[in-house]
C-alpha positions in Angstrom: -4.7 57.0 54.0 -8.2 57.9 53.2 -9.4 58.4 56.8 -11.4 61.3 58.3 -11.2 62.8 61.7 -14.0 64.1 64.0 -13.2 66.3 67.0 -15.3 66.6 70.1 -15.3 69.1 73.0 -17.3 67.5 75.8 -18.1 68.1 79.5 -18.4 65.1 81.7 -16.9 63.7 84.8 -16.4 60.0 83.9 -13.5 59.8 81.4 -13.9 56.0 80.9 -17.6 56.5 80.0 -16.7 59.2 77.5 -14.1 56.9 75.9 -16.6 54.1 75.6 -19.1 56.4 73.8 -16.4 57.8 71.5 -15.3 54.3 70.5 -18.8 53.7 69.2 -18.0 56.2 66.4 -14.4 55.2 65.7 -10.9 54.7 67.2 -9.6 57.6 69.3 -6.8 59.7 67.8 -6.1 61.7 70.9 -7.8 62.3 74.2 -7.1 65.4 76.3 -8.8 65.9 79.7 -8.7 69.5 80.7 -9.1 71.7 83.8 -12.7 72.3 84.6 -14.1 68.9 83.6 -13.8 69.4 79.8 -12.4 66.8 77.5 -11.1 67.4 74.0 -10.8 64.3 71.9 -10.7 63.2 68.3 -11.8 60.0 66.5 -10.5 58.5 63.3 -13.2 57.5 60.8 -12.6 55.2 57.9 -15.6 56.1 55.8 -19.0 57.9 55.8 -17.6 60.8 58.0 -20.7 62.9 57.6 -23.0 60.0 58.6 -20.8 59.3 61.6 -20.8 63.0 62.5 -24.6 62.9 62.8 -24.5 59.6 64.6 -22.1 61.0 67.2 -24.5 63.8 68.0 -27.2 61.3 68.9 -25.1 58.7 70.6 -23.4 60.8 73.3 -25.2 60.3 76.6 -24.7 61.7 80.1 -22.3 64.3 78.7 -22.8 67.7 77.1 -21.2 68.2 73.7 -19.9 71.8 73.5 -18.8 71.4 69.9 -18.2 68.7 67.3 -16.6 69.2 63.9 -14.8 67.4 61.1 -11.2 68.1 60.5 -10.5 69.5 57.0 -7.8 68.2 54.8 -4.9 70.6 54.3 -5.2 69.8 50.5 -2.0 67.9 50.2 -1.4 64.2 49.8 1.4 62.4 51.7 1.9 60.0 48.8 3.0 57.2 51.1 4.9 54.2 49.8 5.0 50.8 51.3 8.5 51.6 52.4 7.2 54.7 54.2 4.6 52.6 56.0 7.2 50.0 57.0 9.2 52.8 58.6 6.2 54.4 60.3 5.2 51.1 61.7 8.6 50.7 63.4 8.5 54.3 64.7 5.2 53.7 66.4 7.0 51.0 68.5 9.8 53.4 69.4 9.9 56.9 67.9 13.4 57.6 69.2 15.1 54.8 67.2 18.2 55.8 65.4 18.4 55.5 61.6 20.8 52.6 61.9 18.4 50.7 64.1 15.5 51.3 61.7 17.7 50.1 58.8 18.5 46.9 60.6 14.9 46.2 61.6 13.4 47.0 58.2 16.2 45.5 56.0 16.5 48.9 54.3 19.6 51.0 53.7 20.3 54.0 55.9 20.1 56.2 52.8 16.6 54.9 52.1 15.5 55.5 55.7 16.9 59.0 55.6 15.2 59.9 52.3 11.8 58.6 53.6 12.1 60.5 56.9 13.1 63.7 55.1 10.0 63.3 52.9 7.7 62.7 55.8 9.0 65.6 57.8 8.7 68.0 54.8 5.1 66.8 54.1 2.5 69.0 55.8 0.0 66.1 55.7 2.2 64.3 58.3 3.3 66.0 61.5 5.8 64.8 64.2 5.2 66.1 67.7 6.4 65.7 71.2 4.0 64.0 73.6 4.4 65.8 77.0 3.0 65.5 80.5 1.4 68.9 81.1 1.4 68.6 84.9 5.2 67.9 85.0 6.3 71.0 83.0 7.8 72.9 85.9 7.7 76.7 85.7 5.4 76.8 82.7 1.7 76.2 81.9 0.9 74.5 78.6 -2.5 75.4 77.2 -4.5 75.4 73.9 -6.5 78.1 72.3 -9.3 76.8 69.9 -10.1 79.6 67.4 -13.0 79.8 65.1 -12.1 81.6 61.9 -14.4 83.9 59.9 -12.6 84.6 56.7 -9.4 83.4 54.9 -8.0 80.6 57.0 -4.5 80.8 55.6 -4.3 84.5 55.9 -5.5 84.4 59.5 -3.1 81.6 60.3 -0.2 83.7 59.0 -1.2 86.6 61.3 -1.5 84.3 64.3 2.0 82.7 63.6 3.6 86.2 63.2 2.1 87.5 66.4 2.2 84.5 68.8 4.9 82.0 67.5 7.2 82.8 70.4 4.6 81.2 72.7 4.0 78.1 70.6 4.8 74.6 71.9 4.2 73.1 68.5 2.8 73.9 65.1 -0.9 75.0 65.1 -3.4 72.4 64.0 -5.8 73.2 61.2 -9.4 72.1 61.0 -12.5 73.2 59.1 -12.7 77.0 59.9 -10.6 76.5 62.9 -7.0 76.8 64.1 -5.8 75.2 67.3 -2.9 76.9 69.0 -0.7 74.9 71.3 1.0 77.4 73.6 2.8 77.9 76.9 3.2 80.6 79.5 5.1 81.2 82.8 2.1 83.1 84.4 -1.4 81.8 84.6 -2.8 85.3 84.1 -1.0 85.6 80.8 -3.1 82.8 79.5 -6.2 84.9 79.6 -4.3 88.0 78.3 -3.0 86.1 75.3 -6.4 84.5 74.6 -7.9 88.0 74.6 -5.2 89.2 72.1 -6.0 86.2 69.9 -9.7 87.2 69.9 -8.8 90.6 68.6 -7.0 89.3 65.5 -8.8 90.1 62.3 -10.5 87.0 61.0 -10.9 85.3 64.4 -14.6 85.0 65.2 -14.0 83.5 68.7 -11.3 81.8 70.8 -11.7 79.4 73.7 -9.0 78.5 76.2 -8.2 75.0 77.4 -5.6 73.9 80.0 -4.8 70.1 79.5 -4.3 67.8 82.5 -3.2 64.9 80.4 -2.5 64.0 76.8 -3.1 60.5 75.4 -2.4 59.4 71.9 -3.8 55.8 71.4 -2.0 53.8 68.7 -4.6 51.3 67.7 -6.0 53.4 64.8 -2.6 53.8 63.1 -1.8 50.1 63.4 -5.1 49.3 61.7 -4.5 52.0 59.1 -1.1 50.7 58.2 -2.3 47.2 57.9 -5.1 48.3 55.6 -2.9 50.6 53.5 -0.3 47.8 52.9 -3.1 45.8 51.1 -3.9 48.7 48.8 -2.8 48.3 45.1 -2.5 52.1 44.9 0.7 52.2 47.0 3.9 52.2 45.0 7.2 50.7 46.2 10.3 52.8 46.8 13.3 51.0 45.5 16.1 50.8 48.0 19.2 53.0 47.4 22.4 51.2 48.4 
């Protein structure tokens, strides 16, 4: 939709204050407070990402910014239609809606809904994920490993997926020279062990371990983005298939 994303890793005790400062840059995409007083968050930027990146470095007060970076595009375009946006808008209200419910609310056929959902799921530019409560996953510890890549990103990602996919909670996230691994373990000491193994992978310059306490995905940015995108003359309409 033409938006950029900036990611922060911050230390600070007052989460509300952190959010207030983050909102000076843009609308939050996700906010993840972690064990040890560290917060990982991302902000959606509509324009002038590089300028906002520099602004963010100067605006953050009473916190320590451990790292800040801009997410890099995967190089694919979702090619969204107005029909896709209409369906996405309904899914933000209730992502568990059945196809029949979506068809009724959007006045589209079930065949059109199915075709759009298949396209969105197949497109690497759009990812569907489960939002979970980390502290309520009994018997397992969810965690993230933020890796800095020195070399071929795609090649290193392939190695990471081959060696650690059995521990994945969801697909890794790609950013500029970085791969974020979302993983789980049944033993807290295995977290450190697996992090050490990730660090030894060829192409990985460094890897940092984060244990989330909570995961929040604010919806305001996507509502605004959909409203703006619907006004764009560049979007094409998908004709309904009956």
